[in-house]
LUMVOVO-721157 format. One line per field, with one value per residue (C-alpha): residue number from 1; residue in three letters; x, y, z. Coordinates in nm, 3 decimals, m for minus. Example, Ala and Ser with C-alpha at 12.3 -4.5 7.8 and 13.67 -1.06 7.14 Angstrom:
% LUMVOVO-721157
k	c(1 / 2) .
r	c(ALA / SER) .
xx	c(1.230 / 1.367) .
yy	c(m0.450 / m0.106) .
zz	c(0.780 / 0.714) .
This chain:
% LUMVOVO-721157
k	c(1 / 2 / 3 / 4 / 5 / 6 / 7 / 8 / 9 / 10 / 11 / 12 / 13 / 14 / 15 / 16 / 17 / 18 / 19 / 20 / 21 / 22 / 23 / 24 / 25 / 26 / 27 / 28 / 29 / 30 / 31 / 32 / 33 / 34 / 35 / 36 / 37 / 38 / 39 / 40 / 41 / 42 / 43 / 44 / 45 / 46 / 47 / 48 / 49 / 50 / 51 / 52 / 53 / 54 / 55 / 56 / 57 / 58 / 59 / 60 / 61 / 62 / 63 / 64 / 65 / 66 / 67 / 68 / 69 / 70 / 71 / 72 / 73 / 74 / 75 / 76 / 77 / 78 / 79 / 80 / 81 / 82 / 83 / 84 / 85 / 86 / 87 / 88 / 89 / 90 / 91 / 92 / 93 / 94 / 95 / 96 / 97 / 98 / 99 / 100 / 101 / 102 / 103 / 104 / 105 / 106 / 107 / 108 / 109 / 110 / 111 / 112 / 113 / 114 / 115 / 116 / 117 / 118 / 119 / 120 / 121 / 122 / 123 / 124 / 125 / 126 / 127 / 128 / 129 / 130 / 131 / 132 / 133 / 134 / 135 / 136 / 137 / 138 / 139 / 140 / 141 / 142 / 143 / 144 / 145 / 146 / 147 / 148 / 149 / 150 / 151 / 152 / 153 / 154 / 155 / 156 / 157 / 158 / 159 / 160 / 161 / 162 / 163 / 164 / 165 / 166 / 167 / 168 / 169 / 170 / 171 / 172 / 173 / 174 / 175 / 176 / 177 / 178 / 179 / 180 / 181 / 182 / 183 / 184 / 185 / 186 / 187 / 188 / 189 / 190 / 191 / 192 / 193 / 194 / 195 / 196 / 197 / 198 / 199 / 200 / 201 / 202 / 203 / 204 / 205 / 206 / 207 / 208 / 209 / 210 / 211 / 212 / 213 / 214 / 215 / 216 / 217 / 218 / 219 / 220 / 221 / 222 / 223 / 224 / 225 / 226 / 227 / 228 / 229 / 230 / 231 / 232 / 233 / 234 / 235 / 236 / 237 / 238 / 239 / 240 / 241 / 242 / 243 / 244 / 245 / 246 / 247) .
r	c(MET / LEU / ALA / VAL / PHE / ARG / LYS / GLU / ILE / SER / GLY / PHE / PHE / SER / SER / LEU / THR / GLY / TYR / VAL / VAL / ILE / ILE / VAL / PHE / LEU / ILE / ILE / ASN / SER / LEU / VAL / MET / TRP / ILE / LEU / PRO / GLY / GLU / LEU / ASN / ILE / LEU / ASP / SER / GLY / TYR / ALA / GLY / LEU / ASP / THR / ILE / PHE / PHE / ILE / SER / PRO / TRP / VAL / PHE / LEU / PHE / LEU / VAL / PRO / ALA / ILE / THR / MET / LYS / MET / ILE / ALA / GLU / GLU / LYS / ARG / LEU / GLY / THR / ILE / GLU / LEU / ILE / TYR / SER / ARG / PRO / ILE / GLY / GLU / ARG / ALA / VAL / ILE / TYR / GLY / LYS / TYR / LEU / ALA / SER / ILE / SER / LEU / VAL / LEU / LEU / SER / LEU / LEU / PRO / GLY / LEU / ILE / TYR / TYR / ILE / SER / VAL / TYR / TYR / LEU / GLY / GLU / THR / PRO / GLY / ASN / LEU / ASP / ILE / GLY / GLY / THR / PHE / GLY / ALA / PHE / ILE / GLY / LEU / PHE / PHE / LEU / ALA / ALA / ILE / TYR / ALA / SER / VAL / GLY / ILE / PHE / ALA / SER / SER / LEU / THR / GLU / ASN / GLN / VAL / ILE / ALA / PHE / ILE / ILE / ALA / VAL / LEU / LEU / CYS / LEU / ILE / LEU / PHE / ALA / GLY / PHE / ASP / SER / PHE / ALA / TYR / LEU / PRO / GLY / LEU / LYS / LYS / LEU / ASP / GLU / LEU / VAL / THR / GLY / LEU / GLY / ILE / ASN / GLU / HIS / TYR / LYS / SER / MET / SER / ARG / GLY / VAL / ILE / ASP / LEU / LYS / ASP / ILE / ALA / TYR / PHE / LEU / SER / VAL / VAL / ILE / ILE / PHE / ASN / GLU / ALA / THR / ARG / LEU / LYS / LEU / LEU / SER / ARG / LYS / TRP / LYS / LYS / ARG / ASN) .
xx	c(1.349 / 1.190 / 1.062 / 0.890 / 0.756 / 0.608 / 0.459 / 0.282 / 0.157 / 0.017 / m0.142 / m0.317 / m0.472 / m0.532 / m0.761 / m0.995 / m0.760 / m0.608 / m0.936 / m1.121 / m0.860 / m0.873 / m1.253 / m1.315 / m1.071 / m1.245 / m1.598 / m1.540 / m1.375 / m1.640 / m1.926 / m1.781 / m1.682 / m1.997 / m2.286 / m2.301 / m2.420 / m2.190 / m1.904 / m1.674 / m1.907 / m1.768 / m2.111 / m2.237 / m1.926 / m1.923 / m1.544 / m1.375 / m1.078 / m0.935 / m0.902 / m1.164 / m0.966 / m0.652 / m0.847 / m1.032 / m0.766 / m0.525 / m0.814 / m0.920 / m0.563 / m0.543 / m0.765 / m0.701 / m0.320 / m0.318 / m0.578 / m0.330 / m0.032 / m0.192 / m0.134 / 0.202 / 0.412 / 0.145 / m0.002 / 0.343 / 0.413 / 0.075 / 0.111 / 0.481 / 0.577 / 0.810 / 1.049 / 1.046 / 1.146 / 1.432 / 1.553 / 1.618 / 1.931 / 1.750 / 1.799 / 1.544 / 1.576 / 1.493 / 1.178 / 1.069 / 1.140 / 0.987 / 0.664 / 0.692 / 0.734 / 0.430 / 0.225 / 0.318 / 0.269 / m0.092 / m0.124 / 0.012 / m0.237 / m0.520 / m0.398 / m0.365 / m0.743 / m0.729 / m0.641 / m1.012 / m1.091 / m0.826 / m0.959 / m1.323 / m1.246 / m1.015 / m1.309 / m1.577 / m1.461 / m1.621 / m1.290 / m1.175 / m0.816 / m0.816 / m0.656 / m0.327 / m0.146 / 0.174 / m0.013 / m0.234 / 0.049 / 0.249 / m0.046 / m0.065 / 0.305 / 0.252 / m0.038 / 0.178 / 0.454 / 0.199 / 0.066 / 0.427 / 0.474 / 0.145 / 0.271 / 0.597 / 0.406 / 0.159 / 0.434 / 0.600 / 0.269 / 0.227 / 0.567 / 0.458 / 0.185 / 0.041 / m0.311 / m0.409 / m0.682 / m0.443 / m0.187 / m0.453 / m0.552 / m0.189 / m0.115 / m0.421 / m0.333 / 0.032 / m0.064 / m0.321 / m0.060 / 0.186 / m0.074 / m0.277 / m0.128 / 0.170 / m0.052 / m0.264 / 0.041 / 0.169 / m0.131 / m0.056 / 0.023 / 0.376 / 0.474 / 0.381 / 0.742 / 0.814 / 0.499 / 0.681 / 0.926 / 0.648 / 0.428 / 0.733 / 0.763 / 0.420 / 0.320 / 0.052 / 0.287 / 0.496 / 0.190 / 0.028 / 0.350 / 0.349 / m0.026 / 0.053 / 0.272 / 0.597 / 0.829 / 1.091 / 1.387 / 1.329 / 0.983 / 1.107 / 1.388 / 1.131 / 0.910 / 1.203 / 1.352 / 1.030 / 0.989 / 1.344 / 1.301 / 0.991 / 1.129 / 1.449 / 1.242 / 1.063 / 1.398 / 1.513 / 1.189 / 1.241 / 1.604 / 1.498 / 1.276 / 1.576 / 1.796 / 1.536 / 1.524 / 1.904 / 1.912) .
yy	c(1.052 / 0.931 / 1.281 / 1.291 / 0.940 / 1.029 / 1.351 / 1.168 / 0.881 / 1.120 / 1.316 / 1.003 / 0.922 / 1.273 / 1.317 / 1.054 / 0.947 / 0.645 / 0.516 / 0.572 / 0.382 / 0.079 / 0.079 / 0.125 / m0.155 / m0.392 / m0.295 / m0.338 / m0.677 / m0.791 / m0.689 / m0.874 / m1.182 / m1.227 / m1.001 / m0.922 / m1.218 / m1.361 / m1.599 / m1.393 / m1.448 / m1.734 / m1.858 / m1.861 / m2.024 / m2.296 / m2.275 / m2.174 / m1.973 / m1.622 / m1.586 / m1.311 / m1.079 / m1.124 / m1.052 / m0.746 / m0.585 / m0.468 / m0.270 / m0.133 / m0.026 / 0.129 / 0.409 / 0.397 / 0.425 / 0.731 / 0.883 / 0.836 / 0.983 / 1.255 / 1.535 / 1.425 / 1.661 / 1.851 / 1.994 / 2.086 / 2.273 / 2.448 / 2.568 / 2.650 / 2.418 / 2.227 / 2.521 / 2.478 / 2.114 / 2.217 / 2.468 / 2.185 / 1.966 / 1.687 / 1.557 / 1.489 / 1.113 / 1.142 / 1.341 / 1.104 / 0.779 / 0.911 / 0.982 / 0.655 / 0.446 / 0.616 / 0.527 / 0.159 / 0.140 / 0.244 / m0.017 / m0.281 / m0.179 / m0.217 / m0.567 / m0.693 / m0.729 / m0.963 / m1.228 / m1.223 / m1.337 / m1.605 / m1.742 / m1.737 / m1.915 / m2.156 / m2.289 / m2.251 / m2.534 / m2.875 / m2.989 / m2.715 / m2.620 / m2.732 / m2.407 / m2.349 / m2.165 / m2.103 / m1.975 / m1.751 / m1.581 / m1.556 / m1.376 / m1.135 / m1.059 / m1.003 / m0.771 / m0.569 / m0.536 / m0.433 / m0.158 / m0.059 / 0.021 / 0.211 / 0.421 / 0.513 / 0.602 / 0.810 / 1.012 / 1.070 / 1.195 / 1.422 / 1.580 / 1.680 / 1.924 / 2.137 / 2.012 / 1.701 / 1.597 / 1.609 / 1.413 / 1.151 / 1.116 / 1.089 / 0.826 / 0.617 / 0.624 / 0.531 / 0.250 / 0.122 / 0.112 / m0.070 / m0.321 / m0.395 / m0.190 / m0.410 / m0.719 / m0.537 / m0.415 / m0.773 / m0.868 / m0.605 / m0.772 / m0.636 / m0.754 / m1.122 / m1.234 / m1.013 / m1.087 / m1.252 / m0.962 / m0.702 / m0.875 / m0.914 / m0.535 / m0.507 / m0.566 / m0.826 / m1.099 / m1.082 / m1.040 / m1.353 / m1.546 / m1.451 / m1.519 / m1.882 / m1.887 / m1.872 / m1.621 / m1.576 / m1.343 / m1.229 / m1.100 / m0.933 / m0.768 / m0.639 / m0.482 / m0.322 / m0.191 / m0.021 / 0.134 / 0.272 / 0.403 / 0.606 / 0.727 / 0.842 / 1.008 / 1.198 / 1.303 / 1.434 / 1.628 / 1.792 / 1.867 / 2.030 / 2.264 / 2.371 / 2.413 / 2.641 / 2.861 / 2.893 / 2.997) .
zz	c(1.142 / 1.465 / 1.538 / 1.197 / 1.250 / 1.591 / 1.452 / 1.168 / 1.386 / 1.646 / 1.362 / 1.235 / 1.569 / 1.701 / 1.401 / 1.256 / 0.976 / 1.145 / 1.281 / 0.953 / 0.750 / 0.980 / 1.009 / 0.635 / 0.551 / 0.793 / 0.690 / 0.316 / 0.359 / 0.607 / 0.377 / 0.079 / 0.280 / 0.487 / 0.381 / 0.009 / m0.200 / m0.466 / m0.524 / m0.301 / m0.005 / 0.204 / 0.308 / m0.053 / m0.197 / 0.067 / 0.079 / 0.405 / 0.286 / 0.287 / m0.090 / m0.085 / 0.140 / m0.068 / m0.387 / m0.252 / m0.032 / m0.309 / m0.459 / m0.120 / m0.044 / m0.392 / m0.257 / 0.118 / 0.107 / m0.125 / 0.108 / 0.395 / 0.208 / m0.004 / 0.250 / 0.389 / 0.178 / m0.018 / 0.303 / 0.435 / 0.111 / 0.111 / 0.471 / 0.436 / 0.722 / 0.491 / 0.528 / 0.906 / 0.861 / 0.632 / 0.893 / 1.136 / 1.125 / 0.943 / 0.590 / 0.318 / 0.365 / 0.734 / 0.649 / 0.374 / 0.557 / 0.879 / 0.692 / 0.503 / 0.820 / 0.972 / 0.662 / 0.659 / 1.036 / 0.984 / 0.707 / 0.943 / 1.212 / 0.961 / 0.871 / 1.228 / 1.284 / 0.984 / 1.241 / 1.329 / 0.975 / 1.000 / 1.330 / 1.214 / 0.886 / 1.065 / 1.268 / 0.999 / 0.774 / 0.775 / 0.922 / 1.163 / 1.105 / 0.741 / 0.624 / 0.447 / 0.727 / 0.529 / 0.226 / 0.438 / 0.623 / 0.301 / 0.145 / 0.441 / 0.398 / 0.026 / 0.099 / 0.338 / 0.078 / m0.184 / 0.044 / 0.119 / m0.251 / m0.257 / 0.036 / m0.137 / m0.455 / m0.252 / m0.082 / m0.419 / m0.562 / m0.259 / m0.330 / m0.683 / m0.583 / m0.305 / m0.378 / m0.179 / m0.424 / m0.719 / m0.515 / m0.440 / m0.807 / m0.925 / m0.658 / m0.748 / m1.118 / m1.058 / m0.819 / m1.068 / m1.344 / m1.119 / m0.999 / m1.312 / m1.594 / m1.675 / m1.695 / m1.953 / m2.148 / m2.169 / m2.385 / m2.651 / m2.986 / m3.011 / m2.664 / m2.684 / m2.681 / m2.381 / m2.182 / m1.890 / m1.864 / m1.878 / m1.619 / m1.396 / m1.383 / m1.221 / m0.861 / m0.931 / m1.052 / m0.734 / m0.512 / m0.660 / m0.600 / m0.231 / m0.208 / m0.284 / 0.025 / m0.170 / m0.002 / m0.272 / m0.229 / m0.587 / m0.494 / m0.175 / m0.372 / m0.622 / m0.355 / m0.172 / m0.498 / m0.605 / m0.259 / m0.268 / m0.625 / m0.536 / m0.202 / m0.373 / m0.647 / m0.370 / m0.224 / m0.562 / m0.596 / m0.257 / m0.343 / m0.670 / m0.469 / m0.260 / m0.570 / m0.731 / m0.420 / m0.415 / m0.779) .
């Protein structure tokens, strides 16, 4: 697993992928927070807080994370290098989780510069330091978990096809359904009595809970469960490929 992890991480930073992801994430958030006029602009709103970054970032990651993961398995299948991986004494889980850990490591690296936003807003308020520290760091943790699900979904989508673009589109659609789809389904007329259950199946409900600074084991269990479900679905997809070849 560590060999796969090191291979993917070096691949990110030997090309422009890793740098582009981090830079794009920072630029988009910076533009919305400081440059573009509107209620999300801190200077226009007159409120020194990080609500903007926690509102924008799930949508930014919705496209950036699938862009990171779209080639992880699809490219291996297209080039035939997936067979070389199988020839080594390494299981499917080691391959999948090695690639997965590399993906979320890049996400974490893109979040770390967010401390700059925190420090700047911390001193921008009329009363410096008047910032909900617990809520802010809880929101960062929630954002990381959200991106962790996106990464597992992206790798699963990459295992379904040899085409990176198709993998990207599938991942974006699945992530969109998980993030916003269940909230929309809950408002359907026939689901009014089950609205809490339906919204609880989506990411947004648990993300919003963490964004308030509430680190609940129920929310952590949800994020970890969804990650495991998609990673195991990827493993089954890779196994099915081997079964077909044997038959």
